[in-house]
C-alpha positions as CSV (number, residue, x, y, z in Angstrom):
1,M,17.6,-33.7,47.9
2,R,14.3,-34.4,46.0
3,L,12.6,-31.8,48.3
4,A,15.4,-29.2,47.6
5,L,15.1,-29.8,43.8
6,S,11.4,-29.5,44.0
7,L,11.8,-26.2,45.8
8,V,14.3,-24.9,43.3
9,S,12.1,-26.0,40.4
10,A,9.0,-24.3,42.0
11,T,10.9,-21.1,42.6
12,A,12.2,-21.0,39.0
13,M,8.7,-21.5,37.7
14,L,7.4,-18.8,40.0
15,A,10.1,-16.4,38.9
16,S,9.4,-17.2,35.2
17,G,5.7,-16.5,35.8
18,T,6.4,-13.3,37.6
19,A,8.7,-12.1,34.7
20,A,6.0,-12.9,32.2
21,L,3.4,-11.1,34.2
22,A,5.7,-8.1,34.4
23,Q,5.8,-7.7,30.6
24,T,3.3,-5.2,29.2
25,E,1.2,-6.6,26.4
26,I,0.6,-4.7,23.2
27,Q,-2.0,-5.8,20.7
28,F,-1.3,-5.2,17.0
29,W,-3.9,-6.0,14.4
30,H,-2.9,-6.3,10.8
31,A,-4.2,-7.5,7.4
32,F,-1.4,-9.6,6.2
33,T,-1.3,-13.3,5.3
34,G,1.1,-15.5,3.3
35,R,4.7,-14.4,3.0
36,L,3.9,-10.9,4.2
37,G,2.2,-12.3,7.3
38,E,5.3,-14.4,7.9
39,L,7.5,-11.3,7.7
40,V,5.3,-9.3,10.1
41,A,5.5,-12.1,12.5
42,E,9.3,-12.1,12.1
43,Q,9.4,-8.4,13.0
44,V,7.3,-8.9,16.1
45,D,9.4,-11.8,17.3
46,S,12.5,-9.8,16.7
47,F,11.2,-7.0,18.8
48,N,10.0,-9.2,21.6
49,A,13.4,-10.9,21.7
50,S,15.2,-7.6,21.8
51,Q,13.8,-6.5,25.2
52,S,12.0,-7.8,28.2
53,D,9.6,-5.0,29.1
54,Y,6.9,-5.5,26.4
55,T,5.3,-8.3,24.4
56,V,3.7,-7.4,21.1
57,V,0.9,-9.8,20.1
58,Q,0.1,-9.7,16.5
59,A,-3.2,-10.9,15.0
60,H,-4.5,-11.1,11.4
61,K,-8.0,-9.5,11.1
62,G,-8.8,-10.1,7.5
63,N,-8.2,-8.0,4.4
64,Y,-7.7,-4.2,4.6
65,S,-11.4,-3.4,4.7
66,E,-12.1,-6.1,7.2
67,T,-9.3,-5.0,9.5
68,L,-10.5,-1.4,9.5
69,N,-14.0,-2.5,10.2
70,A,-12.8,-4.9,13.0
71,G,-10.9,-2.0,14.6
72,I,-13.9,0.3,14.5
73,A,-16.2,-2.3,15.9
74,A,-13.6,-3.1,18.7
75,F,-13.4,0.5,19.7
76,R,-17.1,0.8,20.0
77,A,-17.1,-2.2,22.3
78,G,-14.2,-0.9,24.3
79,E,-12.0,-3.8,23.1
80,Q,-9.7,-1.9,20.7
81,P,-6.1,-3.0,20.0
82,H,-3.2,-0.7,20.8
83,I,-2.1,-0.6,17.1
84,L,-4.3,-0.9,14.1
85,M,-3.2,-1.3,10.5
86,V,-5.3,0.9,8.2
87,F,-4.9,1.1,4.4
88,E,-4.3,4.5,2.9
89,V,-7.8,5.1,1.7
90,G,-9.0,4.9,5.3
91,T,-6.8,7.8,6.3
92,A,-9.6,10.4,6.2
93,T,-11.9,8.1,8.1
94,M,-9.3,7.7,10.9
95,M,-8.6,11.4,11.0
96,A,-12.3,12.1,11.5
97,A,-12.6,9.6,14.3
98,E,-12.2,12.1,17.2
99,G,-11.4,10.4,20.4
100,A,-10.6,7.1,18.8
101,I,-7.0,7.7,17.8
102,R,-3.9,9.1,19.5
103,P,-1.6,10.8,17.0
104,V,1.7,9.0,16.6
105,Y,3.8,12.2,17.2
106,E,2.2,12.4,20.6
107,V,2.8,8.8,21.4
108,M,6.5,9.0,20.4
109,G,7.1,12.1,22.5
110,D,9.4,15.1,22.4
111,G,12.4,13.3,21.0
112,F,10.5,12.1,17.9
113,D,12.4,13.1,14.7
114,Q,9.8,13.4,12.0
115,S,12.3,14.7,9.5
116,K,13.9,11.3,9.0
117,Y,10.8,10.0,7.3
118,I,10.6,10.3,3.5
119,G,8.4,13.3,2.7
120,S,6.4,11.7,-0.1
121,V,5.5,8.8,2.2
122,K,4.8,10.6,5.5
123,G,2.9,13.4,3.8
124,Y,-0.1,11.1,3.3
125,Y,-0.4,10.7,7.0
126,T,0.5,14.1,8.2
127,A,-1.8,16.8,9.5
128,T,-1.9,20.4,8.1
129,D,0.4,21.4,11.0
130,G,3.1,19.0,9.8
131,N,2.8,16.5,12.5
132,M,2.5,12.8,11.7
133,L,-0.8,11.2,12.7
134,S,0.1,7.6,12.0
135,L,3.3,5.7,11.2
136,P,3.9,4.7,7.5
137,F,4.4,0.9,7.6
138,N,3.9,-0.9,4.3
139,S,4.1,1.9,1.7
140,S,4.2,0.8,-1.9
141,T,3.7,2.3,-5.3
142,P,2.6,0.7,-8.6
143,V,5.1,-0.6,-11.2
144,L,5.1,-2.7,-14.3
145,W,6.1,-6.3,-13.8
146,V,7.4,-8.1,-16.9
147,N,7.7,-11.8,-17.7
148,R,10.8,-11.8,-19.8
149,D,10.4,-15.4,-20.8
150,K,6.9,-14.8,-22.1
151,L,8.1,-11.9,-24.3
152,Q,11.0,-14.1,-25.6
153,E,8.6,-16.9,-26.5
154,A,6.4,-14.5,-28.4
155,G,9.4,-13.3,-30.5
156,I,9.6,-9.9,-28.7
157,D,12.9,-8.5,-27.4
158,P,12.6,-8.8,-23.6
159,D,14.5,-5.4,-23.4
160,T,11.9,-3.7,-25.5
161,D,11.0,-0.2,-24.4
162,L,7.8,-0.2,-22.3
163,S,8.1,3.3,-20.8
164,T,4.8,4.6,-22.5
165,W,1.4,3.2,-22.9
166,E,1.7,3.8,-26.6
167,K,4.6,1.4,-26.7
168,V,2.9,-1.0,-24.4
169,G,-0.1,-1.1,-26.7
170,A,2.1,-2.1,-29.7
171,V,3.6,-4.9,-27.6
172,L,0.1,-6.1,-26.6
173,D,-0.7,-6.3,-30.3
174,D,2.4,-8.5,-30.9
175,L,1.6,-10.7,-27.9
176,K,-1.9,-11.3,-29.0
177,A,-0.8,-12.1,-32.5
178,A,1.6,-14.6,-31.0
179,G,-1.2,-16.4,-29.2
180,V,-0.6,-15.2,-25.7
181,D,-3.8,-15.6,-23.7
182,C,-3.0,-13.0,-21.1
183,P,-0.9,-10.2,-22.6
184,L,-1.7,-7.8,-19.7
185,T,-3.4,-8.0,-16.3
186,T,-3.6,-5.8,-13.3
187,A,-4.2,-5.7,-9.6
188,W,-6.0,-2.9,-7.7
189,Q,-7.5,-1.3,-10.8
190,S,-8.7,1.9,-9.2
191,W,-5.5,2.5,-7.3
192,I,-3.3,2.0,-10.3
193,H,-5.3,3.1,-13.3
194,L,-7.2,6.0,-11.9
195,E,-5.6,7.2,-8.6
196,N,-2.0,6.7,-9.6
197,F,-2.7,7.4,-13.2
198,S,-4.0,10.9,-12.3
199,A,-1.0,11.7,-10.1
200,Y,1.5,10.4,-12.7
201,H,0.0,12.6,-15.4
202,D,-0.5,15.5,-12.9
203,V,-4.2,15.8,-13.4
204,P,-6.7,16.0,-10.5
205,F,-8.5,13.0,-9.1
206,A,-10.6,15.3,-7.0
207,T,-11.0,19.0,-6.3
208,K,-9.5,20.8,-3.3
209,D,-6.1,19.3,-3.8
210,N,-7.5,15.8,-3.9
211,G,-9.2,16.4,-0.6
212,F,-6.3,17.7,1.3
213,G,-7.9,21.2,1.2
214,G,-11.2,20.2,2.9
215,T,-14.0,17.7,3.1
216,D,-16.1,19.8,0.6
217,T,-14.0,18.1,-2.2
218,E,-15.6,16.7,-5.4
219,L,-14.4,13.9,-7.5
220,A,-12.8,14.8,-10.9
221,F,-11.4,11.6,-12.4
222,N,-13.8,11.8,-15.3
223,G,-11.5,14.2,-17.2
224,P,-10.2,13.7,-20.7
225,A,-6.9,12.0,-19.7
226,Q,-8.6,9.4,-17.4
227,V,-11.3,8.7,-20.0
228,A,-8.8,8.2,-22.7
229,H,-6.8,5.7,-20.6
230,I,-9.8,3.7,-19.4
231,G,-11.2,3.8,-23.0
232,A,-7.9,2.3,-24.3
233,M,-8.0,-0.4,-21.6
234,G,-11.6,-1.2,-22.4
235,Q,-10.7,-1.7,-26.0
236,W,-7.8,-3.9,-25.0
237,A,-10.2,-5.9,-22.9
238,Q,-12.6,-6.4,-25.8
239,D,-9.7,-7.4,-28.0
240,G,-8.3,-10.0,-25.6
241,K,-5.2,-8.1,-24.8
242,F,-6.1,-7.1,-21.3
243,F,-7.3,-9.9,-18.9
244,Y,-9.3,-8.7,-15.9
245,A,-9.0,-11.1,-12.9
246,G,-10.6,-9.2,-10.0
247,R,-10.8,-6.1,-7.9
248,R,-7.9,-6.7,-5.6
249,N,-4.8,-8.8,-6.4
250,E,-6.4,-11.8,-8.0
251,G,-4.3,-11.2,-11.2
252,G,-1.1,-11.8,-9.2
253,A,-1.7,-15.5,-9.3
254,N,-2.0,-15.4,-13.1
255,F,1.3,-13.5,-13.4
256,R,3.2,-15.6,-10.9
257,S,2.1,-18.7,-12.6
258,G,3.6,-17.5,-15.9
259,E,0.4,-17.1,-17.7
260,C,0.6,-13.3,-18.2
261,A,3.3,-11.2,-19.9
262,L,2.7,-7.9,-18.3
263,F,1.3,-7.0,-14.9
264,T,0.6,-3.6,-13.3
265,E,0.9,-4.2,-9.6
266,S,2.4,-2.9,-6.4
267,S,6.1,-2.8,-5.9
268,A,5.3,-5.0,-2.9
269,G,4.5,-7.8,-5.4
270,Y,8.2,-8.5,-5.2
271,A,8.0,-10.8,-2.2
272,G,5.4,-13.1,-3.8
273,I,6.9,-13.0,-7.3
274,K,10.3,-13.7,-6.1
275,A,9.1,-16.7,-4.1
276,E,6.9,-18.2,-6.7
277,A,7.8,-17.2,-10.3
278,Q,9.6,-19.9,-12.3
279,F,10.5,-17.5,-15.0
280,A,12.8,-14.5,-15.6
281,F,11.0,-11.4,-14.4
282,E,11.8,-7.8,-14.3
283,V,10.3,-4.6,-12.8
284,R,9.9,-1.5,-14.9
285,P,8.5,2.0,-14.2
286,L,4.8,2.5,-14.6
287,P,4.1,3.5,-18.2
288,Y,2.7,6.9,-19.0
289,W,0.9,8.4,-22.1
290,E,3.1,10.6,-24.2
291,A,-0.2,12.1,-25.6
292,V,-0.9,13.5,-22.2
293,T,2.6,14.5,-20.8
294,S,6.1,14.7,-22.1
295,E,7.3,13.1,-18.8
296,P,5.6,11.6,-15.9
297,Q,5.2,13.3,-12.5
298,N,5.3,11.0,-9.5
299,T,3.3,8.1,-8.4
300,I,1.6,8.0,-5.0
301,I,1.6,5.4,-2.2
302,G,-0.6,2.6,-1.4
303,G,-0.4,0.1,1.5
304,A,-1.1,1.1,5.0
305,S,0.0,2.9,8.1
306,L,-0.2,2.1,11.8
307,W,-2.7,4.0,13.9
308,V,-2.5,4.1,17.7
309,M,-5.9,3.7,19.4
310,E,-7.0,5.6,22.4
311,G,-8.2,4.0,25.6
312,H,-5.1,2.4,27.1
313,E,-2.7,2.9,30.0
314,D,0.4,5.2,29.8
315,A,2.7,2.2,30.4
316,E,1.2,0.5,27.3
317,Y,1.7,3.6,25.2
318,A,5.4,3.5,26.2
319,G,5.5,0.0,24.8
320,V,3.7,1.2,21.6
321,A,6.4,3.9,21.2
322,A,9.2,1.5,21.7
323,F,7.7,-0.9,19.1
324,L,7.2,1.8,16.5
325,D,10.7,3.1,17.1
326,F,12.0,-0.4,16.5
327,L,10.1,-0.6,13.2
328,S,11.6,2.7,12.0
329,S,15.2,1.7,12.7
330,P,17.4,1.6,9.6
331,E,18.3,-2.0,10.0
332,I,14.6,-3.2,10.4
333,Q,13.3,-0.9,7.7
334,A,16.1,-1.9,5.2
335,K,15.3,-5.6,5.7
336,W,11.6,-5.0,5.3
337,H,12.2,-3.0,2.1
338,Q,14.4,-5.7,0.7
339,D,12.2,-8.6,1.7
340,T,8.9,-7.2,0.5
341,G,9.4,-4.5,-2.1
342,Y,7.7,-1.9,0.1
343,L,9.3,1.5,0.1
344,P,11.8,2.3,2.9
345,I,10.0,4.9,5.1
346,T,13.2,6.6,6.1
347,A,16.1,8.0,4.0
348,E,18.5,6.1,6.3
349,A,17.0,2.8,5.4
350,G,17.2,3.5,1.7
351,A,20.8,4.6,2.0
352,L,21.6,1.4,4.0
353,T,20.0,-0.7,1.4
354,K,22.1,0.9,-1.3
355,S,25.3,0.6,0.7
356,Q,24.6,-3.1,1.2
357,G,24.5,-3.6,-2.6
358,F,20.9,-4.7,-2.8
359,Y,20.0,-2.5,-5.7
360,D,23.0,-3.6,-7.7
361,A,22.2,-7.3,-7.0
362,N,18.5,-6.9,-7.7
363,P,18.1,-4.5,-10.6
364,G,14.9,-2.5,-10.7
365,T,14.1,-2.8,-7.0
366,D,14.9,0.9,-6.6
367,I,12.4,2.0,-9.3
368,A,9.6,2.4,-6.8
369,V,11.7,4.7,-4.7
370,M,12.8,6.8,-7.7
371,Q,9.2,7.1,-9.0
372,M,8.1,8.5,-5.6
373,T,11.1,10.8,-5.0
374,A,12.4,12.0,-8.4
375,K,10.0,15.0,-8.4
376,E,8.6,17.2,-5.8
377,P,4.9,16.3,-5.5
378,T,2.2,18.7,-6.9
379,N,-1.2,19.3,-5.5
380,N,-2.4,16.6,-7.9
381,S,0.3,14.1,-6.9
382,K,0.8,14.3,-3.2
383,G,-2.0,11.7,-2.5
384,L,-5.6,11.5,-1.7
385,R,-7.6,12.3,1.4
386,L,-11.2,11.5,0.7
387,G,-13.9,10.3,3.1
388,S,-15.7,7.0,2.6
389,F,-13.1,6.2,0.0
390,D,-13.2,2.4,0.6
391,Q,-16.9,2.5,-0.5
392,I,-16.1,4.9,-3.4
393,R,-13.5,2.4,-4.6
394,G,-16.2,-0.2,-4.7
395,I,-18.3,2.1,-6.9
396,I,-15.3,2.7,-9.2
397,D,-14.6,-1.1,-9.4
398,E,-18.2,-1.7,-10.4
399,E,-18.1,1.0,-13.1
400,L,-14.8,-0.2,-14.5
401,E,-16.0,-3.7,-14.7
402,A,-18.8,-2.4,-17.0
403,V,-16.2,-0.9,-19.3
404,W,-14.2,-4.2,-19.4
405,A,-17.4,-6.1,-20.2
406,G,-18.2,-3.7,-23.0
407,D,-21.5,-2.6,-21.3
408,K,-20.5,1.1,-20.9
409,S,-18.2,3.6,-22.5
410,A,-15.3,4.9,-20.4
411,Q,-17.0,8.4,-20.3
412,E,-20.3,6.9,-19.2
413,A,-18.7,4.7,-16.4
414,L,-16.4,7.4,-15.0
415,D,-19.3,10.1,-15.1
416,S,-21.5,7.6,-13.1
417,A,-18.7,6.8,-10.7
418,V,-18.1,10.5,-10.0
419,E,-21.8,11.2,-9.5
420,R,-22.2,8.2,-7.1
421,G,-19.0,8.9,-5.3
422,N,-19.8,12.5,-4.7
423,A,-23.0,11.5,-2.9
424,L,-20.9,9.6,-0.5
425,L,-18.5,12.5,0.0
426,R,-21.4,14.8,0.8
427,R,-22.6,12.4,3.5
428,F,-19.1,12.3,4.9
429,E,-18.8,16.1,4.9
430,Q,-22.1,16.4,6.8
431,A,-21.0,13.8,9.4
432,S,-17.6,15.5,9.8
433,R,-19.1,18.9,10.8
């Protein structure tokens, strides 16, 4: 009897091992930690449990820049993952990496319905022939987050109109007068206050349709509208009405702790704010300047897409396609959208979210979608496709910090950022020929 049991046990273990070996492994590298990292892991676990042919192994590789650099280094070493998360400013870099990527429309095959993806989202990652090169994954757009309790404590009506920067400026005056140490802070200053600002006011960030028209583009964000906005923020910084916390999302901690009254951040701030804020908060549309436009255009996306790397077996690409199809399903997309604040990448997911009553139960969570889809994008508002843009953002950050510190005027800083950034664009243009 003991021998029989041992044989049964050994046979079961062997069968289990054989089944495990039969599963094709898919490597997925991403840039998420914290709550977003947990939600990515949940998606991966759900996919792995839904079928027995493939196992997706997810790995955090640092922040957005570090993850992109890790993917490039891995490809050069012949150790690239199957799927690499790349933030939106790395799109032109990935497009230029001939032989390194396999376009997602090719991976997905003939039955791939590209029309189901929201145009203003997929357009960022689409070639001139209309085919998708990568899969939108975590697409967000900036909004204004409001600490209603902080406004109330300062004697300001929490429902006060904050639709324009003129009105925001008046509220900042009142907050400062009431002794609030952090009336306004921001995350991702270049993305929100120059890139999205330009799109929202329908002014060019760069020539050649913001780079979509060719690599011979030049930066143009030192125009009158951008200079006026950065100049106003610089004055707010000097007056103690705008608190600068850092280049990425360092200001998020200040807002979530209840220190700051207003916060310009990604719509994806929802996950962290909902989890941590011990105060009544609200999301509003990103403000615009009435002095520049009578009504805003559309904001553009941030976040990242999933690029498929070359150099793997056909069976593995079948697993990649299955995983990307799973991520695009209405149920998974709707849950991701509701959990994170990222945009739904398909119209079906947005419709499902609405039918489930999520927007009614969580007022304001549809603002990001409306900002992106209310108007047909113009050549100034469909996004950016600029080479070396991660490095250009670093230059912009440096110059903006000089404005916040009072060391440069807005015009001086933006002129310098354009000149320095154009030098990088010329190098990228030469390398792309």
